[in-house]
C-alpha positions as CSV (number, residue, x, y, z in Angstrom):
1,M,-10.0,-44.8,-55.7
2,T,-12.4,-43.0,-58.1
3,Q,-15.3,-45.0,-59.2
4,D,-15.6,-45.3,-63.1
5,P,-18.8,-43.3,-64.0
6,F,-19.8,-46.0,-66.4
7,D,-20.2,-48.4,-63.4
8,A,-23.0,-46.1,-61.9
9,L,-24.7,-45.7,-65.3
10,R,-24.6,-49.5,-65.8
11,E,-26.2,-50.1,-62.5
12,Q,-28.9,-47.6,-63.4
13,M,-29.5,-49.4,-66.7
14,V,-30.1,-52.6,-64.9
15,Q,-32.4,-50.9,-62.4
16,V,-34.4,-49.4,-65.3
17,I,-34.6,-52.8,-67.1
18,A,-36.0,-54.2,-63.8
19,I,-38.7,-51.6,-63.7
20,Y,-39.7,-52.1,-67.3
21,A,-39.8,-55.8,-66.8
22,H,-42.2,-55.3,-63.8
23,Y,-44.5,-53.2,-65.8
24,S,-44.5,-55.5,-68.8
25,S,-45.6,-58.5,-66.5
26,E,-48.9,-58.9,-68.5
27,K,-47.3,-59.4,-71.8
28,L,-44.3,-61.4,-70.5
29,G,-46.2,-63.6,-68.1
30,K,-43.8,-62.7,-65.2
31,D,-42.6,-59.5,-63.5
32,A,-38.8,-60.1,-63.4
33,F,-36.1,-61.5,-65.5
34,D,-33.7,-64.3,-64.5
35,E,-31.2,-63.1,-61.9
36,R,-28.3,-64.5,-63.9
37,V,-29.3,-62.4,-67.0
38,M,-29.5,-59.2,-64.8
39,E,-26.2,-60.0,-63.2
40,V,-24.5,-60.4,-66.6
41,L,-26.1,-57.1,-67.8
42,G,-24.5,-55.4,-64.9
43,E,-21.1,-56.9,-65.7
44,V,-20.7,-56.6,-69.5
45,F,-19.2,-53.1,-70.5
46,R,-21.8,-52.0,-73.0
47,H,-20.0,-48.8,-73.6
48,E,-17.1,-50.8,-75.2
49,F,-19.5,-52.0,-77.9
50,V,-20.9,-48.7,-79.1
51,P,-19.2,-46.0,-81.3
52,L,-16.8,-43.7,-79.3
53,E,-18.9,-40.6,-79.8
54,L,-22.0,-42.3,-78.3
55,R,-20.4,-43.8,-75.2
56,A,-22.1,-41.3,-73.0
57,Y,-25.4,-42.8,-74.0
58,A,-24.4,-46.3,-73.9
59,Y,-26.5,-47.2,-70.8
60,A,-29.6,-45.2,-71.9
61,D,-32.6,-47.6,-72.5
62,G,-32.9,-47.0,-76.3
63,P,-31.1,-48.3,-79.4
64,L,-28.0,-46.6,-80.9
65,P,-27.0,-46.2,-84.4
66,I,-23.7,-48.2,-85.1
67,G,-23.3,-47.2,-88.6
68,Y,-24.4,-48.9,-91.9
69,E,-28.1,-48.1,-91.1
70,K,-27.9,-50.6,-88.2
71,T,-28.3,-50.2,-84.4
72,I,-27.4,-51.8,-81.3
73,S,-30.6,-52.9,-79.6
74,Q,-32.2,-51.3,-76.6
75,P,-30.9,-52.7,-73.3
76,F,-34.4,-53.8,-72.3
77,M,-34.8,-55.8,-75.5
78,V,-31.4,-57.5,-75.0
79,A,-32.5,-58.5,-71.6
80,L,-35.9,-59.7,-72.8
81,M,-34.5,-61.8,-75.6
82,T,-31.8,-63.2,-73.4
83,D,-34.2,-64.1,-70.8
84,L,-36.6,-65.7,-73.2
85,A,-33.8,-67.9,-74.5
86,E,-33.2,-69.5,-71.1
87,I,-29.5,-69.9,-71.7
88,E,-27.7,-72.6,-69.9
89,D,-24.0,-73.2,-69.4
90,G,-22.3,-75.0,-72.3
91,M,-25.3,-74.4,-74.7
92,R,-24.4,-73.8,-78.4
93,V,-25.9,-70.5,-79.7
94,L,-26.3,-69.2,-83.1
95,E,-26.5,-65.5,-83.2
96,V,-27.8,-63.9,-86.4
97,G,-26.6,-60.3,-86.7
98,T,-23.4,-59.7,-84.6
99,G,-23.7,-55.8,-84.8
100,L,-20.7,-54.6,-82.7
101,G,-20.7,-57.7,-80.5
102,Y,-22.5,-56.7,-77.4
103,H,-25.3,-59.4,-77.4
104,A,-22.5,-62.0,-78.1
105,A,-20.6,-61.0,-75.2
106,V,-23.7,-61.2,-73.0
107,L,-24.6,-64.7,-74.2
108,A,-20.9,-65.8,-73.6
109,A,-20.9,-64.4,-70.2
110,L,-23.9,-66.7,-69.4
111,G,-21.7,-69.7,-70.4
112,A,-22.9,-70.2,-74.1
113,Q,-20.6,-71.2,-76.9
114,V,-21.6,-68.5,-79.5
115,Y,-21.4,-68.7,-83.2
116,S,-22.2,-65.3,-84.6
117,I,-22.7,-64.2,-88.1
118,E,-22.7,-60.7,-89.5
119,I,-23.4,-59.8,-93.1
120,I,-21.6,-56.5,-93.0
121,D,-17.9,-56.9,-93.2
122,E,-16.9,-53.8,-91.5
123,L,-19.2,-54.5,-88.4
124,A,-17.9,-58.1,-88.1
125,V,-14.3,-56.8,-88.1
126,L,-15.3,-54.2,-85.4
127,A,-17.1,-56.7,-83.3
128,E,-14.3,-59.2,-83.2
129,K,-11.9,-56.3,-82.3
130,N,-14.3,-55.4,-79.5
131,I,-14.6,-58.9,-78.2
132,K,-10.8,-59.4,-78.2
133,H,-10.4,-56.1,-76.5
134,Q,-12.7,-57.1,-73.7
135,M,-11.0,-60.7,-73.5
136,V,-14.3,-62.3,-74.0
137,T,-14.0,-66.0,-74.8
138,G,-16.5,-68.6,-76.2
139,I,-17.3,-66.8,-79.4
140,E,-16.6,-67.6,-83.2
141,F,-17.4,-65.1,-85.9
142,R,-18.3,-65.4,-89.5
143,I,-19.2,-63.0,-92.2
144,G,-22.2,-64.0,-94.2
145,D,-25.8,-64.4,-94.9
146,G,-27.3,-65.1,-91.4
147,S,-30.6,-66.5,-93.0
148,H,-28.5,-69.4,-94.2
149,G,-27.2,-70.2,-90.6
150,W,-23.8,-71.9,-89.8
151,V,-24.3,-75.4,-90.8
152,E,-20.9,-76.6,-89.8
153,H,-21.7,-76.1,-86.1
154,A,-25.4,-77.1,-86.2
155,P,-27.5,-78.2,-84.6
156,Y,-27.9,-75.4,-82.1
157,D,-29.6,-75.4,-78.6
158,R,-30.6,-71.8,-79.1
159,I,-30.8,-69.4,-82.0
160,M,-30.9,-65.7,-81.4
161,V,-31.9,-63.5,-84.4
162,S,-31.1,-59.7,-83.9
163,A,-32.8,-58.5,-87.2
164,A,-36.3,-59.1,-88.5
165,P,-37.0,-61.3,-91.4
166,E,-40.5,-61.1,-92.9
167,L,-40.8,-64.9,-92.7
168,I,-38.6,-67.3,-90.5
169,P,-35.8,-68.6,-92.7
170,P,-36.3,-72.3,-93.1
171,L,-32.5,-73.0,-93.0
172,L,-32.6,-71.6,-89.3
173,I,-35.5,-73.8,-88.3
174,D,-33.5,-76.8,-89.8
175,Q,-30.3,-75.9,-87.8
176,L,-32.3,-75.8,-84.5
177,K,-31.8,-78.7,-82.4
178,P,-34.9,-80.8,-81.3
179,G,-35.6,-79.4,-77.9
180,G,-34.1,-76.1,-79.0
181,R,-35.6,-72.6,-79.0
182,M,-35.3,-69.6,-81.3
183,V,-36.0,-66.0,-80.3
184,V,-36.7,-63.9,-83.4
185,P,-38.4,-60.6,-84.3
186,A,-40.3,-61.3,-87.6
187,G,-42.8,-59.7,-89.9
188,M,-43.4,-56.6,-92.1
189,A,-41.6,-53.3,-90.9
190,D,-44.9,-52.0,-89.4
191,A,-46.1,-55.3,-88.0
192,Q,-43.3,-57.0,-86.4
193,Q,-43.6,-59.4,-83.4
194,L,-40.9,-60.8,-81.0
195,M,-41.5,-64.6,-81.3
196,V,-40.3,-67.7,-79.5
197,I,-40.2,-70.7,-81.5
198,D,-39.7,-74.1,-79.7
199,K,-39.0,-77.3,-81.7
200,D,-39.9,-80.4,-79.7
201,E,-38.3,-83.7,-79.8
202,T,-40.4,-84.8,-82.8
203,K,-39.3,-81.8,-84.6
204,R,-42.8,-80.1,-84.3
205,L,-42.8,-76.4,-83.8
206,K,-44.6,-74.2,-81.4
207,T,-44.7,-70.4,-81.8
208,R,-45.5,-67.8,-79.3
209,E,-45.9,-64.0,-80.0
210,V,-44.4,-62.0,-77.0
211,M,-45.0,-58.4,-78.0
212,P,-44.8,-56.0,-80.9
213,V,-41.3,-54.7,-81.9
214,R,-39.3,-52.7,-84.4
215,F,-36.1,-54.2,-85.6
216,S,-34.0,-53.5,-88.7
217,P,-34.9,-55.8,-91.4
218,L,-32.8,-58.9,-91.8
219,E,-30.4,-58.5,-94.9
220,T,-29.9,-61.4,-97.0
221,V,-27.9,-62.1,-100.2
222,N,-30.2,-62.5,-103.2
């Protein structure tokens, strides 16, 4: 049986991510990502979550345009943010910025119950179609302003933000469970930092900057 060429490309992508993680150890505080994260990245079909004309580039380690001035994040960044989130089976995860559904699929494959919000109607529709086509379960979708969160399903064990607010939306902080963690890029366009925000059991926050990043700004409804 002929091997699907995407299988080899996906395996190569995982190897490249591992190399980048090793050489980013000074910033990350470790030289490898969690094995479960790497396994899932090797299993989820990223090429099914990018525009058809870009499928040949789906496993290259860079962001790709998905329309509406948005991108699907670089595979290394998806791996990094997922690793930082420390997802455990059964966790409730709020994702802000569905895009075309790839990161939601990764989170669900790790056993999370994902609640994903996308402000652009057309992307949300395509994401849900992609998820159904891949028969991924454990994801609920909503069209709306991600900075408002999704209060009906709060509080969340983890919040994953895939676009950069200049300031952390207070409603997202409110919806983070005590003992929970948010992974979020934040700041002005030329000075964004990937941040980890932990809320302890007394609701005090601890923030750690991981590395400089460049994300699309978080769109909100004025």
